[in-house]
All heavy atoms as TSV, in Angstrom:
chain	resi	resn	atom	element	x	y	z
A	1	MET	N	N	89.869	99.095	102.713
A	1	MET	CA	C	90.115	99.121	104.139
A	1	MET	C	C	91.558	98.716	104.397
A	1	MET	O	O	92.088	97.805	103.772
A	1	MET	CB	C	89.150	98.165	104.835
A	1	MET	CG	C	89.313	98.144	106.328
A	1	MET	SD	S	88.023	97.207	107.122
A	1	MET	CE	C	88.959	95.791	107.640
A	2	LYS	N	N	92.201	99.384	105.312
A	2	LYS	CA	C	93.576	99.069	105.665
A	2	LYS	C	C	93.605	97.837	106.575
A	2	LYS	O	O	92.751	97.691	107.444
A	2	LYS	CB	C	94.216	100.242	106.400
A	2	LYS	CG	C	94.382	101.472	105.555
A	2	LYS	CD	C	95.040	102.562	106.369
A	2	LYS	CE	C	95.141	103.838	105.585
A	2	LYS	NZ	N	95.736	104.917	106.375
A	3	PRO	N	N	94.603	96.990	106.387
A	3	PRO	CA	C	94.710	95.826	107.274
A	3	PRO	C	C	95.298	96.232	108.621
A	3	PRO	O	O	96.078	97.172	108.721
A	3	PRO	CB	C	95.665	94.910	106.519
A	3	PRO	CG	C	96.494	95.822	105.706
A	3	PRO	CD	C	95.591	96.959	105.324
A	4	ASN	N	N	94.910	95.485	109.661
A	4	ASN	CA	C	95.497	95.766	110.970
A	4	ASN	C	C	96.814	95.001	111.113
A	4	ASN	O	O	97.217	94.232	110.243
A	4	ASN	CB	C	94.512	95.449	112.100
A	4	ASN	CG	C	94.116	93.987	112.135
A	4	ASN	OD1	O	94.872	93.119	111.709
A	4	ASN	ND2	N	92.923	93.704	112.645
A	5	THR	N	N	97.486	95.207	112.229
A	5	THR	CA	C	98.809	94.613	112.439
A	5	THR	C	C	98.752	93.096	112.455
A	5	THR	O	O	99.645	92.428	111.915
A	5	THR	CB	C	99.397	95.128	113.765
A	5	THR	OG1	O	99.401	96.554	113.744
A	5	THR	CG2	C	100.810	94.626	113.963
A	6	ARG	N	N	97.713	92.533	113.020
A	6	ARG	CA	C	97.591	91.071	113.092
A	6	ARG	C	C	97.499	90.478	111.683
A	6	ARG	O	O	98.159	89.487	111.368
A	6	ARG	CB	C	96.357	90.708	113.909
A	6	ARG	CG	C	96.177	89.230	114.108
A	6	ARG	CD	C	94.999	88.969	115.052
A	6	ARG	NE	N	94.786	87.552	115.206
A	6	ARG	CZ	C	93.601	86.985	115.212
A	6	ARG	NH1	N	92.514	87.734	115.119
A	6	ARG	NH2	N	93.475	85.683	115.354
A	7	ILE	N	N	96.697	91.104	110.830
A	7	ILE	CA	C	96.552	90.617	109.453
A	7	ILE	C	C	97.877	90.757	108.710
A	7	ILE	O	O	98.297	89.850	107.986
A	7	ILE	CB	C	95.417	91.361	108.735
A	7	ILE	CG1	C	94.065	90.987	109.350
A	7	ILE	CG2	C	95.425	91.068	107.241
A	7	ILE	CD1	C	92.908	91.810	108.873
A	8	LEU	N	N	98.566	91.877	108.890
A	8	LEU	CA	C	99.851	92.071	108.231
A	8	LEU	C	C	100.894	91.071	108.716
A	8	LEU	O	O	101.715	90.584	107.926
A	8	LEU	CB	C	100.359	93.495	108.453
A	8	LEU	CG	C	99.654	94.582	107.644
A	8	LEU	CD1	C	100.211	95.944	108.010
A	8	LEU	CD2	C	99.815	94.334	106.166
A	9	ASP	N	N	100.874	90.743	110.003
A	9	ASP	CA	C	101.828	89.763	110.530
A	9	ASP	C	C	101.612	88.399	109.878
A	9	ASP	O	O	102.567	87.744	109.445
A	9	ASP	CB	C	101.703	89.653	112.048
A	9	ASP	CG	C	102.242	90.882	112.772
A	9	ASP	OD1	O	102.977	91.665	112.144
A	9	ASP	OD2	O	101.915	91.044	113.968
A	10	TYR	N	N	100.360	87.955	109.822
A	10	TYR	CA	C	100.076	86.665	109.195
A	10	TYR	C	C	100.365	86.702	107.694
A	10	TYR	O	O	100.851	85.732	107.127
A	10	TYR	CB	C	98.624	86.231	109.453
A	10	TYR	CG	C	98.459	85.534	110.788
A	10	TYR	CD1	C	97.940	86.203	111.886
A	10	TYR	CD2	C	98.837	84.212	110.939
A	10	TYR	CE1	C	97.797	85.566	113.112
A	10	TYR	CE2	C	98.698	83.567	112.161
A	10	TYR	CZ	C	98.177	84.254	113.240
A	10	TYR	OH	O	98.050	83.617	114.439
A	11	THR	N	N	100.099	87.842	107.060
A	11	THR	CA	C	100.390	87.971	105.629
A	11	THR	C	C	101.888	87.817	105.383
A	11	THR	O	O	102.308	87.107	104.464
A	11	THR	CB	C	99.905	89.340	105.113
A	11	THR	OG1	O	98.498	89.444	105.337
A	11	THR	CG2	C	100.185	89.501	103.637
A	12	ALA	N	N	102.699	88.443	106.207
A	12	ALA	CA	C	104.152	88.330	106.054
A	12	ALA	C	C	104.617	86.897	106.291
A	12	ALA	O	O	105.487	86.395	105.570
A	12	ALA	CB	C	104.842	89.281	107.019
A	13	LEU	N	N	104.036	86.218	107.270
A	13	LEU	CA	C	104.426	84.834	107.548
A	13	LEU	C	C	104.051	83.909	106.399
A	13	LEU	O	O	104.798	82.984	106.057
A	13	LEU	CB	C	103.785	84.355	108.861
A	13	LEU	CG	C	104.343	84.997	110.130
A	13	LEU	CD1	C	103.500	84.604	111.333
A	13	LEU	CD2	C	105.795	84.610	110.336
A	14	VAL	N	N	102.904	84.154	105.778
A	14	VAL	CA	C	102.490	83.336	104.632
A	14	VAL	C	C	103.406	83.610	103.449
A	14	VAL	O	O	103.850	82.683	102.765
A	14	VAL	CB	C	101.007	83.604	104.275
A	14	VAL	CG1	C	100.642	82.968	102.946
A	14	VAL	CG2	C	100.099	83.077	105.384
A	15	GLN	N	N	103.731	84.872	103.205
A	15	GLN	CA	C	104.601	85.214	102.085
A	15	GLN	C	C	106.006	84.650	102.263
A	15	GLN	O	O	106.659	84.274	101.299
A	15	GLN	CB	C	104.674	86.729	101.898
A	15	GLN	CG	C	103.440	87.309	101.291
A	15	GLN	CD	C	103.566	88.805	101.082
A	15	GLN	OE1	O	104.150	89.502	101.899
A	15	GLN	NE2	N	103.019	89.282	99.982
A	16	ASP	N	N	106.485	84.598	103.506
A	16	ASP	CA	C	107.823	84.068	103.768
A	16	ASP	C	C	107.860	82.545	103.751
A	16	ASP	O	O	108.929	81.954	103.821
A	16	ASP	CB	C	108.340	84.564	105.120
A	16	ASP	CG	C	108.666	86.051	105.094
A	16	ASP	OD1	O	108.796	86.610	103.984
A	16	ASP	OD2	O	108.793	86.644	106.180
A	17	GLY	N	N	106.689	81.903	103.699
A	17	GLY	CA	C	106.631	80.442	103.664
A	17	GLY	C	C	106.691	79.801	105.040
A	17	GLY	O	O	106.817	78.590	105.153
A	18	VAL	N	N	106.601	80.605	106.106
A	18	VAL	CA	C	106.612	80.066	107.461
A	18	VAL	C	C	105.286	79.381	107.748
A	18	VAL	O	O	105.244	78.322	108.382
A	18	VAL	CB	C	106.884	81.188	108.484
A	18	VAL	CG1	C	106.811	80.668	109.909
A	18	VAL	CG2	C	108.238	81.817	108.216
A	19	LEU	N	N	104.188	79.968	107.271
A	19	LEU	CA	C	102.845	79.425	107.442
A	19	LEU	C	C	102.185	79.273	106.076
A	19	LEU	O	O	102.597	79.908	105.105
A	19	LEU	CB	C	101.978	80.355	108.290
A	19	LEU	CG	C	102.369	80.582	109.742
A	19	LEU	CD1	C	101.441	81.625	110.368
A	19	LEU	CD2	C	102.303	79.297	110.532
A	20	THR	N	N	101.143	78.451	106.045
A	20	THR	CA	C	100.300	78.384	104.858
A	20	THR	C	C	98.977	79.060	105.203
A	20	THR	O	O	98.700	79.338	106.372
A	20	THR	CB	C	100.040	76.931	104.420
A	20	THR	OG1	O	99.306	76.258	105.460
A	20	THR	CG2	C	101.335	76.196	104.141
A	21	LEU	N	N	98.168	79.290	104.195
A	21	LEU	CA	C	96.862	79.918	104.455
A	21	LEU	C	C	95.979	79.022	105.323
A	21	LEU	O	O	95.086	79.515	106.005
A	21	LEU	CB	C	96.172	80.251	103.139
A	21	LEU	CG	C	96.754	81.454	102.398
A	21	LEU	CD1	C	96.138	81.577	101.009
A	21	LEU	CD2	C	96.544	82.730	103.173
A	22	ASP	N	N	96.227	77.718	105.312
A	22	ASP	CA	C	95.452	76.809	106.166
A	22	ASP	C	C	95.795	76.998	107.645
A	22	ASP	O	O	94.999	76.653	108.514
A	22	ASP	CB	C	95.704	75.357	105.769
A	22	ASP	CG	C	95.184	75.061	104.367
A	22	ASP	OD1	O	94.221	75.730	103.936
A	22	ASP	OD2	O	95.739	74.152	103.715
A	23	ASP	N	N	96.978	77.534	107.947
A	23	ASP	CA	C	97.410	77.729	109.330
A	23	ASP	C	C	96.910	79.040	109.933
A	23	ASP	O	O	97.046	79.250	111.138
A	23	ASP	CB	C	98.944	77.705	109.405
A	23	ASP	CG	C	99.518	76.377	108.939
A	23	ASP	OD1	O	98.857	75.341	109.128
A	23	ASP	OD2	O	100.632	76.394	108.374
A	24	VAL	N	N	96.345	79.907	109.123
A	24	VAL	CA	C	95.863	81.209	109.587
A	24	VAL	C	C	94.538	81.012	110.320
A	24	VAL	O	O	93.691	80.231	109.887
A	24	VAL	CB	C	95.681	82.164	108.379
A	24	VAL	CG1	C	95.085	83.488	108.805
A	24	VAL	CG2	C	97.008	82.365	107.669
A	25	PRO	N	N	94.341	81.699	111.457
A	25	PRO	CA	C	93.059	81.589	112.179
A	25	PRO	C	C	91.877	81.942	111.277
A	25	PRO	O	O	91.963	82.849	110.441
A	25	PRO	CB	C	93.202	82.598	113.323
A	25	PRO	CG	C	94.675	82.764	113.502
A	25	PRO	CD	C	95.282	82.565	112.157
A	26	GLN	N	N	90.775	81.236	111.461
A	26	GLN	CA	C	89.603	81.378	110.594
A	26	GLN	C	C	88.994	82.779	110.630
A	26	GLN	O	O	88.434	83.223	109.631
A	26	GLN	CB	C	88.540	80.343	110.968
A	26	GLN	CG	C	88.908	78.930	110.565
A	26	GLN	CD	C	89.081	78.794	109.067
A	26	GLN	OE1	O	88.290	79.324	108.299
A	26	GLN	NE2	N	90.131	78.103	108.643
A	27	ASP	N	N	89.121	83.475	111.742
A	27	ASP	CA	C	88.482	84.790	111.820
A	27	ASP	C	C	89.159	85.838	110.928
A	27	ASP	O	O	88.533	86.833	110.567
A	27	ASP	CB	C	88.413	85.285	113.273
A	27	ASP	CG	C	89.788	85.460	113.907
A	27	ASP	OD1	O	90.698	84.675	113.574
A	27	ASP	OD2	O	89.938	86.381	114.734
A	28	ILE	N	N	90.391	85.613	110.531
A	28	ILE	CA	C	91.072	86.579	109.662
A	28	ILE	C	C	91.565	85.949	108.364
A	28	ILE	O	O	92.233	86.607	107.571
A	28	ILE	CB	C	92.254	87.256	110.393
A	28	ILE	CG1	C	93.298	86.224	110.808
A	28	ILE	CG2	C	91.776	88.096	111.549
A	28	ILE	CD1	C	94.589	86.846	111.302
A	29	ALA	N	N	91.221	84.701	108.130
A	29	ALA	CA	C	91.728	83.980	106.956
A	29	ALA	C	C	91.328	84.674	105.654
A	29	ALA	O	O	92.137	84.771	104.721
A	29	ALA	CB	C	91.234	82.544	106.953
A	30	LYS	N	N	90.105	85.170	105.580
A	30	LYS	CA	C	89.644	85.824	104.355
A	30	LYS	C	C	90.446	87.090	104.072
A	30	LYS	O	O	90.856	87.339	102.940
A	30	LYS	CB	C	88.156	86.143	104.480
A	30	LYS	CG	C	87.557	86.716	103.229
A	30	LYS	CD	C	86.062	86.948	103.391
A	30	LYS	CE	C	85.485	87.581	102.151
A	30	LYS	NZ	N	84.059	87.859	102.299
A	31	GLU	N	N	90.678	87.902	105.093
A	31	GLU	CA	C	91.442	89.139	104.924
A	31	GLU	C	C	92.905	88.846	104.584
A	31	GLU	O	O	93.494	89.513	103.735
A	31	GLU	CB	C	91.361	89.998	106.186
A	31	GLU	CG	C	90.033	90.700	106.352
A	31	GLU	CD	C	89.819	91.756	105.278
A	31	GLU	OE1	O	90.718	92.567	105.033
A	31	GLU	OE2	O	88.737	91.752	104.675
A	32	VAL	N	N	93.500	87.858	105.237
A	32	VAL	CA	C	94.897	87.517	104.956
A	32	VAL	C	C	95.016	87.021	103.519
A	32	VAL	O	O	95.939	87.410	102.795
A	32	VAL	CB	C	95.415	86.458	105.961
A	32	VAL	CG1	C	96.772	85.929	105.534
A	32	VAL	CG2	C	95.503	87.056	107.360
A	33	THR	N	N	94.069	86.194	103.093
A	33	THR	CA	C	94.087	85.707	101.708
A	33	THR	C	C	93.989	86.874	100.735
A	33	THR	O	O	94.716	86.926	99.739
A	33	THR	CB	C	92.914	84.737	101.469
A	33	THR	OG1	O	93.020	83.669	102.400
A	33	THR	CG2	C	92.926	84.198	100.058
A	34	LYS	N	N	93.110	87.829	101.026
A	34	LYS	CA	C	92.944	88.996	100.153
A	34	LYS	C	C	94.246	89.779	100.049
A	34	LYS	O	O	94.667	90.151	98.951
A	34	LYS	CB	C	91.831	89.898	100.692
A	34	LYS	CG	C	91.614	91.152	99.858
A	34	LYS	CD	C	90.527	92.029	100.422
A	34	LYS	CE	C	91.125	92.945	101.448
A	34	LYS	NZ	N	90.199	93.984	101.906
A	35	TRP	N	N	94.912	90.016	101.171
A	35	TRP	CA	C	96.130	90.818	101.150
A	35	TRP	C	C	97.310	90.064	100.559
A	35	TRP	O	O	98.154	90.652	99.891
A	35	TRP	CB	C	96.449	91.346	102.551
A	35	TRP	CG	C	95.535	92.486	102.885
A	35	TRP	CD1	C	94.452	92.453	103.690
A	35	TRP	CD2	C	95.594	93.812	102.354
A	35	TRP	NE1	N	93.834	93.678	103.706
A	35	TRP	CE2	C	94.512	94.531	102.903
A	35	TRP	CE3	C	96.449	94.454	101.484
A	35	TRP	CZ2	C	94.280	95.867	102.595
A	35	TRP	CZ3	C	96.213	95.792	101.181
A	35	TRP	CH2	C	95.145	96.472	101.738
A	36	VAL	N	N	97.373	88.762	100.759
A	36	VAL	CA	C	98.441	87.975	100.135
A	36	VAL	C	C	98.290	88.032	98.624
A	36	VAL	O	O	99.263	88.225	97.888
A	36	VAL	CB	C	98.428	86.518	100.645
A	36	VAL	CG1	C	99.314	85.621	99.785
A	36	VAL	CG2	C	98.872	86.455	102.097
A	37	ARG	N	N	97.055	87.876	98.147
A	37	ARG	CA	C	96.813	87.946	96.710
A	37	ARG	C	C	97.111	89.342	96.172
A	37	ARG	O	O	97.716	89.491	95.118
A	37	ARG	CB	C	95.371	87.556	96.397
A	37	ARG	CG	C	95.089	86.082	96.654
A	37	ARG	CD	C	93.613	85.753	96.500
A	37	ARG	NE	N	93.114	86.001	95.161
A	37	ARG	CZ	C	93.231	85.167	94.140
A	37	ARG	NH1	N	93.828	84.019	94.318
A	37	ARG	NH2	N	92.749	85.470	92.957
A	38	TYR	N	N	96.721	90.364	96.906
A	38	TYR	CA	C	96.967	91.741	96.455
A	38	TYR	C	C	98.467	92.034	96.366
A	38	TYR	O	O	98.948	92.584	95.385
A	38	TYR	CB	C	96.291	92.726	97.416
A	38	TYR	CG	C	96.606	94.167	97.099
A	38	TYR	CD1	C	95.980	94.803	96.043
A	38	TYR	CD2	C	97.537	94.875	97.843
A	38	TYR	CE1	C	96.268	96.130	95.741
A	38	TYR	CE2	C	97.832	96.197	97.553
A	38	TYR	CZ	C	97.197	96.815	96.493
A	38	TYR	OH	O	97.491	98.115	96.201
A	39	LEU	N	N	99.191	91.662	97.398
A	39	LEU	CA	C	100.627	91.964	97.427
A	39	LEU	C	C	101.429	91.118	96.453
A	39	LEU	O	O	102.522	91.498	96.060
A	39	LEU	CB	C	101.162	91.790	98.852
A	39	LEU	CG	C	100.607	92.800	99.860
A	39	LEU	CD1	C	101.055	92.449	101.273
A	39	LEU	CD2	C	101.040	94.213	99.505
A	40	SER	N	N	100.874	89.971	96.053
A	40	SER	CA	C	101.592	89.145	95.079
A	40	SER	C	C	101.234	89.532	93.644
A	40	SER	O	O	101.802	88.998	92.701
A	40	SER	CB	C	101.301	87.666	95.307
A	40	SER	OG	O	99.941	87.394	95.041
A	41	GLY	N	N	100.285	90.441	93.470
A	41	GLY	CA	C	99.957	90.938	92.144
A	41	GLY	C	C	98.848	90.190	91.439
A	41	GLY	O	O	98.621	90.397	90.259
A	42	VAL	N	N	98.116	89.323	92.139
A	42	VAL	CA	C	97.019	88.596	91.521
A	42	VAL	C	C	95.855	89.559	91.332
A	42	VAL	O	O	95.440	90.243	92.254
A	42	VAL	CB	C	96.584	87.400	92.404
A	42	VAL	CG1	C	95.365	86.719	91.827
A	42	VAL	CG2	C	97.724	86.430	92.561
A	43	THR	N	N	95.341	89.625	90.102
A	43	THR	CA	C	94.232	90.533	89.836
A	43	THR	C	C	92.928	89.788	89.589
A	43	THR	O	O	91.858	90.348	89.717
A	43	THR	CB	C	94.522	91.408	88.611
A	43	THR	OG1	O	94.805	90.571	87.499
A	43	THR	CG2	C	95.719	92.311	88.868
A	44	ASP	N	N	93.008	88.522	89.225
A	44	ASP	CA	C	91.818	87.748	88.910
A	44	ASP	C	C	91.441	86.909	90.123
A	44	ASP	O	O	92.273	86.197	90.684
A	44	ASP	CB	C	92.090	86.844	87.706
A	44	ASP	CG	C	90.855	86.072	87.269
A	44	ASP	OD1	O	89.737	86.479	87.642
A	44	ASP	OD2	O	91.013	85.074	86.564
A	45	ASN	N	N	90.185	86.969	90.533
A	45	ASN	CA	C	89.737	86.196	91.687
A	45	ASN	C	C	89.225	84.822	91.308
A	45	ASN	O	O	88.870	84.038	92.168
A	45	ASN	CB	C	88.642	86.951	92.443
A	45	ASN	CG	C	89.197	88.166	93.149
A	45	ASN	OD1	O	90.363	88.191	93.526
A	45	ASN	ND2	N	88.379	89.181	93.313
A	46	GLY	N	N	89.152	84.519	90.027
A	46	GLY	CA	C	88.641	83.234	89.584
A	46	GLY	C	C	89.682	82.144	89.703
A	46	GLY	O	O	90.864	82.372	89.898
A	47	MET	N	N	89.215	80.932	89.599
A	47	MET	CA	C	90.112	79.781	89.655
A	47	MET	C	C	90.401	79.314	88.236
A	47	MET	O	O	90.352	78.138	87.921
A	47	MET	CB	C	89.467	78.654	90.472
A	47	MET	CG	C	89.228	79.016	91.928
A	47	MET	SD	S	90.744	79.324	92.811
A	47	MET	CE	C	91.383	77.684	92.953
A	48	VAL	N	N	90.704	80.239	87.369
A	48	VAL	CA	C	90.952	79.934	85.972
A	48	VAL	C	C	92.408	79.529	85.819
A	48	VAL	O	O	93.307	80.163	86.368
A	48	VAL	CB	C	90.648	81.161	85.084
A	48	VAL	CG1	C	90.913	80.849	83.629
A	48	VAL	CG2	C	89.211	81.601	85.289
A	49	LYS	N	N	92.599	78.463	85.068
A	49	LYS	CA	C	93.959	77.999	84.828
A	49	LYS	C	C	94.690	79.034	83.984
A	49	LYS	O	O	94.168	79.523	82.991
A	49	LYS	CB	C	93.912	76.655	84.097
A	49	LYS	CG	C	95.269	76.057	83.857
A	49	LYS	CD	C	95.127	74.714	83.177
A	49	LYS	CE	C	96.480	74.127	82.879
A	49	LYS	NZ	N	96.388	72.842	82.195
A	50	ASP	N	N	95.910	79.361	84.400
A	50	ASP	CA	C	96.698	80.341	83.657
A	50	ASP	C	C	97.123	79.743	82.328
A	50	ASP	O	O	97.643	78.643	82.264
A	50	ASP	CB	C	97.942	80.742	84.436
A	50	ASP	CG	C	97.620	81.592	85.644
A	50	ASP	OD1	O	96.578	82.262	85.631
A	50	ASP	OD2	O	98.416	81.575	86.581
A	51	GLU	N	N	96.877	80.488	81.280
A	51	GLU	CA	C	97.306	80.055	79.955
A	51	GLU	C	C	98.660	80.665	79.683
A	51	GLU	O	O	98.959	81.755	80.161
A	51	GLU	CB	C	96.284	80.506	78.915
A	51	GLU	CG	C	94.911	79.944	79.219
A	51	GLU	CD	C	94.115	79.729	77.961
A	51	GLU	OE1	O	94.646	79.934	76.876
A	51	GLU	OE2	O	92.960	79.351	78.091
A	52	PRO	N	N	99.482	79.980	78.919
A	52	PRO	CA	C	100.796	80.558	78.633
A	52	PRO	C	C	100.657	81.858	77.855
A	52	PRO	O	O	99.763	82.006	77.030
A	52	PRO	CB	C	101.503	79.487	77.809
A	52	PRO	CG	C	100.417	78.607	77.292
A	52	PRO	CD	C	99.276	78.703	78.262
A	53	ALA	N	N	101.535	82.756	78.140
A	53	ALA	CA	C	101.504	84.047	77.461
A	53	ALA	C	C	101.911	83.853	76.009
A	53	ALA	O	O	102.736	83.006	75.695
A	53	ALA	CB	C	102.451	85.013	78.151
A	54	PRO	N	N	101.302	84.602	75.106
A	54	PRO	CA	C	101.699	84.473	73.701
A	54	PRO	C	C	103.144	84.905	73.517
A	54	PRO	O	O	103.652	85.749	74.247
A	54	PRO	CB	C	100.740	85.401	72.957
A	54	PRO	CG	C	100.248	86.350	73.995
A	54	PRO	CD	C	100.280	85.609	75.303
A	55	ALA	N	N	103.775	84.289	72.545
A	55	ALA	CA	C	105.173	84.618	72.276
A	55	ALA	C	C	105.274	86.077	71.843
A	55	ALA	O	O	104.456	86.549	71.060
A	55	ALA	CB	C	105.725	83.709	71.188
A	56	PRO	N	N	106.242	86.784	72.377
A	56	PRO	CA	C	106.362	88.191	71.995
A	56	PRO	C	C	106.774	88.316	70.535
A	56	PRO	O	O	107.571	87.546	70.029
A	56	PRO	CB	C	107.457	88.724	72.918
A	56	PRO	CG	C	108.222	87.526	73.337
A	56	PRO	CD	C	107.255	86.375	73.316
A	57	THR	N	N	106.173	89.266	69.888
A	57	THR	CA	C	106.518	89.495	68.485
A	57	THR	C	C	107.781	90.340	68.436
A	57	THR	O	O	107.929	91.273	69.217
A	57	THR	CB	C	105.378	90.220	67.739
A	57	THR	OG1	O	105.116	91.444	68.416
A	57	THR	CG2	C	104.124	89.372	67.700
A	58	PRO	N	N	108.685	90.005	67.546
A	58	PRO	CA	C	109.910	90.793	67.482
A	58	PRO	C	C	109.618	92.216	67.014
A	58	PRO	O	O	108.722	92.439	66.205
A	58	PRO	CB	C	110.778	90.044	66.469
A	58	PRO	CG	C	109.821	89.216	65.676
A	58	PRO	CD	C	108.646	88.935	66.564
A	59	ALA	N	N	110.360	93.124	67.554
A	59	ALA	CA	C	110.173	94.526	67.186
A	59	ALA	C	C	110.641	94.724	65.746
A	59	ALA	O	O	111.652	94.165	65.337
A	59	ALA	CB	C	110.964	95.422	68.123
A	60	PRO	N	N	109.900	95.488	64.969
A	60	PRO	CA	C	110.328	95.710	63.589
A	60	PRO	C	C	111.624	96.514	63.561
A	60	PRO	O	O	111.829	97.422	64.367
A	60	PRO	CB	C	109.175	96.492	62.971
A	60	PRO	CG	C	108.474	97.112	64.129
A	60	PRO	CD	C	108.680	96.185	65.290
A	61	THR	N	N	112.476	96.148	62.645
A	61	THR	CA	C	113.741	96.867	62.529
A	61	THR	C	C	113.495	98.143	61.731
A	61	THR	O	O	112.816	98.126	60.707
A	61	THR	CB	C	114.798	96.012	61.814
A	61	THR	OG1	O	114.276	95.599	60.559
A	61	THR	CG2	C	115.150	94.786	62.634
A	62	PRO	N	N	114.001	99.239	62.215
A	62	PRO	CA	C	113.787	100.499	61.495
A	62	PRO	C	C	114.546	100.482	60.175
A	62	PRO	O	O	115.660	99.982	60.085
A	62	PRO	CB	C	114.333	101.563	62.434
A	62	PRO	CG	C	115.274	100.832	63.332
A	62	PRO	CD	C	114.770	99.427	63.427
A	63	THR	N	N	113.899	100.990	59.167
A	63	THR	CA	C	114.552	101.066	57.864
A	63	THR	C	C	114.974	102.502	57.613
A	63	THR	O	O	114.206	103.438	57.838
A	63	THR	CB	C	113.604	100.603	56.744
A	63	THR	OG1	O	112.430	101.408	56.780
A	63	THR	CG2	C	113.224	99.147	56.918
A	64	VAL	N	N	116.186	102.657	57.184
A	64	VAL	CA	C	116.719	103.983	56.892
A	64	VAL	C	C	116.829	104.098	55.383
A	64	VAL	O	O	117.475	103.286	54.734
A	64	VAL	CB	C	118.100	104.175	57.551
A	64	VAL	CG1	C	118.669	105.529	57.205
A	64	VAL	CG2	C	117.999	103.988	59.045
A	65	GLN	N	N	116.162	105.085	54.840
A	65	GLN	CA	C	116.211	105.289	53.401
A	65	GLN	C	C	117.398	106.179	53.078
A	65	GLN	O	O	117.552	107.262	53.647
A	65	GLN	CB	C	114.929	105.939	52.906
A	65	GLN	CG	C	113.722	105.069	53.084
A	65	GLN	CD	C	112.466	105.760	52.594
A	65	GLN	OE1	O	112.498	106.930	52.246
A	65	GLN	NE2	N	111.379	105.035	52.556
A	66	LYS	N	N	118.223	105.688	52.200
A	66	LYS	CA	C	119.371	106.487	51.776
A	66	LYS	C	C	118.957	107.282	50.553
A	66	LYS	O	O	118.498	106.734	49.564
A	66	LYS	CB	C	120.555	105.587	51.453
A	66	LYS	CG	C	121.100	104.864	52.660
A	66	LYS	CD	C	122.308	104.046	52.300
A	66	LYS	CE	C	122.844	103.343	53.525
A	66	LYS	NZ	N	124.014	102.530	53.228
A	67	THR	N	N	119.102	108.560	50.670
A	67	THR	CA	C	118.762	109.415	49.534
A	67	THR	C	C	120.007	110.179	49.116
A	67	THR	O	O	120.833	110.569	49.942
A	67	THR	CB	C	117.652	110.411	49.899
A	67	THR	OG1	O	118.101	111.202	50.994
A	67	THR	CG2	C	116.375	109.699	50.278
A	68	THR	N	N	120.130	110.348	47.853
A	68	THR	CA	C	121.240	111.161	47.344
A	68	THR	C	C	120.655	112.492	46.910
A	68	THR	O	O	119.701	112.547	46.125
A	68	THR	CB	C	121.927	110.472	46.149
A	68	THR	OG1	O	120.950	110.195	45.151
A	68	THR	CG2	C	122.586	109.178	46.574
A	69	PRO	N	N	121.184	113.576	47.445
A	69	PRO	CA	C	120.617	114.883	47.089
A	69	PRO	C	C	120.926	115.224	45.638
A	69	PRO	O	O	121.949	114.835	45.083
A	69	PRO	CB	C	121.310	115.845	48.043
A	69	PRO	CG	C	122.543	115.150	48.483
A	69	PRO	CD	C	122.257	113.677	48.400
A	70	ASP	N	N	119.969	115.933	45.004
A	70	ASP	CA	C	120.147	116.360	43.616
A	70	ASP	C	C	121.259	117.398	43.514
A	70	ASP	O	O	121.977	117.470	42.534
A	70	ASP	CB	C	118.848	116.932	43.058
A	70	ASP	CG	C	117.779	115.851	42.970
A	70	ASP	OD1	O	118.149	114.656	42.939
A	70	ASP	OD2	O	116.593	116.206	42.935
A	71	LYS	N	N	121.390	118.224	44.525
A	71	LYS	CA	C	122.436	119.226	44.522
A	71	LYS	C	C	123.158	119.158	45.863
A	71	LYS	O	O	122.603	118.669	46.850
A	71	LYS	CB	C	121.870	120.605	44.258
A	71	LYS	CG	C	120.686	120.981	45.101
A	71	LYS	CD	C	120.132	122.303	44.637
A	71	LYS	CE	C	118.791	122.558	45.321
A	71	LYS	NZ	N	118.263	123.832	44.994
A	72	PRO	N	N	124.356	119.628	45.948
A	72	PRO	CA	C	125.109	119.554	47.200
A	72	PRO	C	C	124.400	120.342	48.307
A	72	PRO	O	O	123.706	121.320	48.047
A	72	PRO	CB	C	126.462	120.153	46.866
A	72	PRO	CG	C	126.431	120.532	45.420
A	72	PRO	CD	C	125.106	120.213	44.872
A	73	LEU	N	N	124.624	119.890	49.526
A	73	LEU	CA	C	124.001	120.552	50.657
A	73	LEU	C	C	124.562	121.946	50.894
A	73	LEU	O	O	123.843	122.871	51.235
A	73	LEU	CB	C	124.187	119.686	51.911
A	73	LEU	CG	C	123.499	118.329	51.885
A	73	LEU	CD1	C	123.839	117.549	53.135
A	73	LEU	CD2	C	122.004	118.460	51.746
A	74	LEU	N	N	125.880	122.091	50.709
A	74	LEU	CA	C	126.525	123.394	50.911
A	74	LEU	C	C	127.144	123.861	49.599
A	74	LEU	O	O	127.705	123.054	48.860
A	74	LEU	CB	C	127.608	123.305	51.989
A	74	LEU	CG	C	127.119	122.944	53.394
A	74	LEU	CD1	C	128.306	122.722	54.320
A	74	LEU	CD2	C	126.230	124.027	53.954
A	75	PRO	N	N	127.058	125.118	49.323
A	75	PRO	CA	C	127.705	125.589	48.082
A	75	PRO	C	C	129.222	125.511	48.212
A	75	PRO	O	O	129.772	125.638	49.302
A	75	PRO	CB	C	127.226	127.026	47.939
A	75	PRO	CG	C	126.842	127.430	49.317
A	75	PRO	CD	C	126.389	126.169	50.035
A	76	LYS	N	N	129.874	125.289	47.135
A	76	LYS	CA	C	131.330	125.242	47.126
A	76	LYS	C	C	131.868	126.656	47.317
A	76	LYS	O	O	131.310	127.626	46.834
A	76	LYS	CB	C	131.848	124.678	45.810
A	76	LYS	CG	C	131.561	123.230	45.638
A	76	LYS	CD	C	132.175	122.742	44.349
A	76	LYS	CE	C	131.851	121.277	44.144
A	76	LYS	NZ	N	132.391	120.793	42.877
A	77	VAL	N	N	132.961	126.745	48.036
A	77	VAL	CA	C	133.583	128.054	48.281
A	77	VAL	C	C	134.291	128.483	47.010
A	77	VAL	O	O	134.992	127.704	46.364
A	77	VAL	CB	C	134.581	127.958	49.458
A	77	VAL	CG1	C	135.265	129.287	49.699
A	77	VAL	CG2	C	133.876	127.488	50.693
A	78	GLY	N	N	134.092	129.680	46.595
A	78	GLY	CA	C	134.734	130.223	45.414
A	78	GLY	C	C	133.847	130.206	44.199
A	78	GLY	O	O	134.256	130.588	43.135
A	79	ASP	N	N	132.649	129.731	44.306
A	79	ASP	CA	C	131.746	129.722	43.141
A	79	ASP	C	C	131.077	131.050	42.970
A	79	ASP	O	O	130.721	131.802	43.765
A	79	ASP	CB	C	130.664	128.642	43.279
A	79	ASP	CG	C	131.213	127.271	42.950
A	79	ASP	OD1	O	132.333	127.192	42.420
A	79	ASP	OD2	O	130.504	126.295	43.231
């Protein structure tokens, strides 16, 4: 469902730090909370403590195999 203008106004005020979620009227508090969480990128609705992200593994360095050709790539001129 799309939010109405009133919900969007309160959502913007909460995001800007002008208001807190406690200052939002009770009749729209649930919707404002939903949209604030959605716009901030929260995907989990649980109250689970965030665990630190695992350390990124370094990308493997590409190995280039040097090969020496058995015969020259181009024939010599005059042969």
